[in-house]
N, C-alpha and C positions, 0 to 999 in steps of 0.2 A: 495435712490434705491439702493440695493445691484446688484453687477454683477451677470450674470447668470453664474453658475458653469458649465463647459464645460466637457463632457462626455470624458473618454479617447477612443482613437481610437484602436481598438485591431483587429488583422488579425483572420478572423473566418472560410474562406472558400477559395477554389481555383475556381476562374471563368474561363476565356478563356485560354485554352494552344494551342500553334502553336509549330510546328517544320519545319524546314527547312532543306533539304539535298542537297547538292551540289556535283555535279561530273562536274566539269570544263572542263576535256580533256580524261575522261577514264581511267587515272591512279590512282590506289587505293590510292596511298601516297597524292594525291593532293584533295581527297574527304574529306567533312566535314559536319557536322550537327550542327545546333543551336537551342535554344528553346527560347520561350516568354510564361511568365506566368503572369496573372493577379490574385492578390490576393485580396481579398473582405473584408471588414470590417464587424461587427456584423449587420450593416444595409444593408448588400448587396451593398455598394457602393465600389468605388475602393481605396483600402488601398495602394497597391504598385503594380508596375509593374517591371518585374525583365526578365532578358534575358542574354543569354551567351553560351558557348560551351556546346553542349550536349554530345559530346564523353567521357568525363571524368565520366558521369554519366551511361554509357552503359556497360551492361556485354559484355564479348566476343561475346556470342552467338546472342546478338541484335546487336552489330556492324557488326557482319558477315552476319547477315540478311539484314541489310540496305545495305551494299557493293552488295550483291547479288542482291537486287531489283534494285540499280541503275545500275548494270551491264546488268539486263535484261531489263530495259526501254532505255537504251542506244541502245542495240541490236533491240529492236521493233522499236525506232525512226529511227535507220539506215535503216531497211527494209521495213518500211512503208512511210517514208519521202522523202529520197533520191532517185533519179532515178537509175535503175537497171544498171549495167555496160554493 
């Protein structure tokens, strides 16, 4: 009985994408962003998971937009969560 030939696994589509944006202390130089991507094979099954630093993949406008979003969220959190002085 011959062995069954295995089909080559080929990346065919992108599944789940997640990003994380971190603002640990309100200082722009300490902010960061990361990504997570699931690559699927031709059968829709997991081929590979990738993650890393998102910042090198952003345009200046995208980076500035994320910084502004985090600054706005921090201000909102301060005004809505912390007690009034």
